[in-house]
N, C-alpha and C positions, 0 to 999 in steps of 0.2 A: 401234650396236648398245645396246638398253635392255632389261635384266634386271627382271622384276618380285619387287616384294619381297613376296611374297604367294603363296597358295596358290591353283590355280582350283577352288573347290570349290561345288557347286549354282549353278553359271552363273554365280558372279563371282568375282573376285580379294580372298579373306579373307586378312586377318593371321594369320601364324602364333601357333600358340599361345606360342613363346618368339622372342627377338631373336637369338638365334646364327644365325649365316651360315656358308654354305661358299665357298670361293673358287675361283673358274672360272678356269683358268690356260690361257695360248695355251701350246701344246706346241712352238712355233718360237721362240717368244722369250722362253719363261720368265717372264712377267709375266704378274700378276693382271690379268682384262679384266672382272670381274664377279665380284658375288657374288649368292648366291639362299638363300632359307630351310632351315635345318636341321630338317627335318619330326621331328616325335614321333609316340608313338602315340597324343597325343590329336587332331593334324590328321588320322592317319590314320582315327581313328574316326569325325569329324566327314564324312570326305570318304565311307567306308562307308556312313553312316548317311543321305547324301544319295545315293547310288546304290541303296539299298536303296529309298528312297522314289520314287525316279525310276522303278525297273525296271517298276513291273506295267503304266506309262502306255505305255513303250517296247516293252514285247513283245507289247502287245495293238494295237501299228500295224502297218497292214498291210505286207506286206512292199513293194509298190510305193512306198510312201512311205517307207519305211528308206534301199531305192534312192534316192530324191531325194535326200533328206541330204546320202549319201556321194557322191552325183555334183556335186552342191553344194561339199564338200568338196574332191574334189577340183579342181575349179575355185578354188577360194581356194590350194589349195596351190600350181598352176599359177601361178597369178596373182602369188604370191610367191617365186617358184624363186628369184631371182636371191638376195635375202634369207636364203632358207634355207640355200643354198650357203656365202653367203659366213659366214654363222654357222657352218657345220661346220667350214671352214677355219680359223678363229677356235679355237673349242673344240677341236676334234678334231688339227688341222692335215694335214688332207687337200688336196692340190696343188687347187687351182682346177674344172681341166679334170675331175680326178673328183669332184670335191664336187658338180659340176653335171650329169653325166651317170649319174653311179651313186647318189650319197647321196642326189640328189634327185628325177632323174628314175625313177628306179626305183621308191621308194615312190607315187609319183603315178601311176606303170602300177598300179602292187598298187591300189591305191586305187580308182582306175578300173575294176577287175576285179571288185571286190565291190559297185563299185553296179550292172553288170550282173548279178552272182550275186543279188544280194538281189533282184530282179526276176525271176529266172528259175527261182531254185531250186525244185526241189517238196519244200513244207513238209510235204505231206501225200499219202499212198498208199493203194491201196486191194491187199491181199494174202489172197484168201481171202475168209474170212468179218468181214476185221480191218482198221478203218481206220488206219493208223500216223501219228502226227502228229510230226514234229521241231520241239521248241520249243526257246525260250533257257533256257540252264541256271542263270542267275540273275546272282550280282553276280562282276566276274569282276576281279583281281588282276593287274594286268599289270607284270611288273617285267623292266625291257628293259636292254642293256647297251651301252659307250660305243663299239663299234666300225663299228655302220652306225646313226647312234642316230635316223633320222628310218625308217628302213626297218625296222627292228625293234619301232617303234614302231608303223606302219601295218600291220607283218605279224601285229600281236595286236591292237588297236583296231577295223580295220575288220571283220574277221570276226566279231569280236564283237558289234560293235553293226548287224553284217547279219543275224544271228541273231536280234538281238532283246534282248542283254544289256545289262545298266550295268556301267560301267567304273572303277576307281580306278587311275592310272598312277603306277609309283615308278619314273623314270628313273634310270641311274647316273646319279652325281653328279659325274664328269669333265663329263657332256655336259648338263645340263639345259637351256641354251638352246633349244638345236633342241625339248626338251619344249614350253617355255614358248611359241614359235613355232605348236607345235602347237597348243595350248591356247588360242591366239588364233586360230587358222583353223576350229579346233572352235564356236566360239561365232559367230564370223561366218558359219559355214554355218547356222546356227541349230537344231542338236540341241538338244528338252528340257532344262531346268536338271536338272543331277545324273544325267544319261545319261554325260556322260563328268568325269572329276573328275581332279585332277593334283596327287601331296604329291612334294616333293623332298626329299633326304635320306638321308642315307647306308642300306647296306644293313642292316648291324647292327640301326639303330632303325626307321627308316622301312618298309624292307623285312621284317625278323622282322614286327614287328607286323602288319604288311597281310596276311603269310602266316599267321598264326597268328588273323587274326580270326575270328568266329564269323560276322561278316554276311556273307563272301566264300565262296560257291560253289566257283570253280576259279580254282588260281593258276597261269600261263602266266609262265613264267622262262625267258629265255636269257643263257648264261653259263656259268659254268667247271662242270667236274663236281663238284669239290668244294664249291662251293654249291651245286649243283642237288641232292646229296646229301641238306643240309639242310633245302632247302624243300621236298624228299618226305618228310623226317621231320615237319615242323613240319604240314605239311598234313596226313599220312597219321595222326595223332593224331586228326585231326577227321573222318575217312575222305571229306576234299575230294578234287576231282577234280585232276591236276596234268597240265601240258604243260610238258616239260622239252626246249631243244633247248641242248644242250651242249657238249665240246670235240671235237675232231676231231684225227687225226693221218695222213689223206689219201695215199694213194698214186696215184701217176702213173706206170703200168704201160705202159714202150714194149717192143712186142713188136718183134723183127727185122725182121718186114715192115714195120713203120712208117717213115714220112718224118722218118728221127731228125732233121734238122735243125728241122722244122718242129715236133714234138714236146717239142726241149728249149727253144728260145726259147719255144713256149706256156707250158710249165711253168715256167720262169721267171717268165714276167712275170703268170703267176697268183700266186705267191708272194709279188713286189715290190708287186701292187695294196696299194693301201692298207698299205703296211709291214708287209705278212707279218700284220697284224692283222685276219684272218679264220678263222673257227673250220673253213670247210672248204676253206682252201688246200692244196695239192697239194703236203705240206713234202717226202715221201718220192719222189724220182726213181729207178724200180727201172727197170736197164739190162742189156741181155743180155751175159754176160760179152766178147763177141765184137768190140761195137761201144761197150765201156766206155768203153776212153781216149778215143777220138772224142766223147763224149756229154759226157765233163767238159771235152775241149777248148772244145767249142761252147758250155758253160754257161758257161764264163769268160769268154766274149768275148760273150756276149749277157747276164751280170750290168753288165756293164762301161758298159754305156748307160743303169743306174739310179744319177742321182746324188741323193745325197743333198740335200736342199734344193729341188730341180729335179724330176725324174721320183718320188724318193720322198721322201715326209714323214717327219717326226719319230713316234717312239712316244709313247702317250697323256702320259704324267706319265713323271716321274724314276722311280719305283718299279720299272714296266714295261721302263724302257730297262735298269735295273740287273739284271732279271730274265732279259730276254734275253742280255746280254752276258754273265751266270752262266751261261747255257748255253752259248755259244760255248767260252768258257773250259773246261766240261767236257767240250766235243765232242775240242776238243785232249788236255787230259789223259787222254782214254780211247783217242787215236791215230787221232782222223780226220785226215785231210789237209787244209789250207783251202788252198782255190783261191783263193776269193776274200773282201776283206773282213777281218774279225776285231773282235776285241771294243774295240780302240782308238776313241776317241770321233773321227767325220768330218766334225765341225763342233766350233767353240767354243762356240756357243751354239744352243742348240732340243734336244731331247731324241731326238737321232738315234743309230741303228744302223749300222754300214755296211752296205749288201748283201751276203749271208754264202753262200757255196758249199762246204761239205764233201765230200771222195771220202773213198774208203776207208772209208766206214761201214758197219758191221757192225749187222744186226736186233737187237740186243742190247743197243746203246749207247744211251745216256737220251738223246741228242738224235733219235734212231728210232724211241722209244718213249713220248714225252712230248711235249704241246702246249708248244711254246716260244713262240708267239703273237708273233714277228717277223721279218723278212725273212732267212729262212733256211732251205738246201736243202741235205738231206742226199743226196749220191746211193750209191743200193746197188745192187752187181751180184748178179745172179742167174743159176743154168748153164742151166737149162728151165723149162716153165711150170708144173712143179709146183712146183718152188722159189718161182717168183715168186709163185702163188699163196698160198704157205704164208706169204712175206712179207708180202704185202700184206694178209693174213688177221690179222695175227701182230701185234694190238695190241688193247689194250681197246676203238679206239676203232672207230666204224663210221659216219660221216655222209659222208664226199663219197670221189668217186677218179676217177680218169682213165685210159681204155686208150687206147691207140694202135696201130693196123696195118691189115691187112689186114680191111674190114669186121665179115665173117659170124667172122672169128677173135675180134676184137675184141669184139664183142657175145658171144659164148660165154663167152669170160673173165668179161666184166662180170657176167654172169647168177650167177657162182660167187663174186665179190667178196661181201665180209658187211658192208655197207655200202648209206645210206640211196638213194643217187643217183650215178651213174657218167655221165661224160660221153666219148663216143667220138668219137674222132679230133677234137677240140674242139669239140664239140655245146655250142650256145648255151643260157646259162641260160632257163629257162622260167619265169614268174614263174605259172602255171598248174598247174604240174607239182607234188607234193606235197614239202614237203624238209623232214629233220628224220633220224635216226638210229638206227642199230643199236646193240645193246651198252650202254657204259656214254655213248655219244651223244647219249643223250636219249631221251624217249618221246613220241609224238604225233607231227603233223603239221602245219607251215606250208603257206600259201598255195593258191589253187584252191579246189576245191569238198572237199579234204579238211582242207583248212586251217578252212574254215567248220566242218565236220561238231566240230570239235574244242571247240566254243561249243553244240553243241544236245544234248537228250536227248528221248530218245523213248519217245511212251506209245500205245501199242495199244488200239483200240476193238472189242470184238467185238460181233458184232451180222447 
């Protein structure tokens, strides 16, 4: 594994404005494996200027040609899939199978979907006596998180490129190596210089400089709701467009007509995947009072299969590990009953948290209201459907969720949930369907044609 000691700006790797660097740590070993440049406002300015210079030419490039570059990018990522997966395992701690299938396979598929969309999307349509044009919004600032480092990059960069935008990417400081590999792939795929630029650094310096830069037309951010508010305020001062994919506290509603064993097992698996570091994870399991005790026993048996260091990786850093353990301690202090796991370290080395299940959780407890972002499930009792719906909708978030039960009944319940997407009886993730949140879970959508629309603006010509 080789880290670049430079920024990718204007189609080349350029020295950073300072010699300051950021360490990259393997969360499974707690050892520093690389260093990358700590970008400054000067680096951001250089990247934005390169993007602005490249934007007119890329915007004027026929969509079919943009599609061809995206197809080439998909192919380069596919050819380097093993290297990407190994890098994700090293800097995030994802188990190898998860790193290959989800962290690498999903973004490759998403890149391919935008190659197809760029070639087929109707960028012009006739409405009455008007021709309506969809044009690229301009220069995009893409600020991505660490939990799905390549997927979150591709989910922003691919549609922006398909739309004809130029981009400056600021990845999370915990997982910059995957972003550097992506920059190499963009270069190999033959995109024009300056269309894509990469600046590594911390959010409070490089991220803030990017969000408030006058040369940026749209800021696309994925991360915590707290930081999303700050990004929105910075962008709002200049009336820039924003796309925000933020936190979640998704409900997994198990109706009495459901296959209880399957619903509980899949629900536990959903939260344990990626060590619970998933904004859309179904961290609240809602069970009817008559099935509650059985569900708790099933959950305890299911979570026992998720062994730290094997099926469950570490959390990304010591700060996140301590934060999650703090929530577990808070749950105990507020009266929740520990069914599995707990705050104690399961392994001597690595930022691991024991897969944890709480029972007797009430809807007003901290662990039922706040995003924990770790392998922690709260099982909540409900009396009837009205009670279940009130609990499911009873947080400030609305990103995702699940419903299990007789199909018509489950669909009817899902339609009343205040959330951006709902899986019915274990419905598979669809990379072409819109992904995004209601309420404080965000603004805008990613993936598919709805994700493409975030990077387009409309102009109507009347004649």
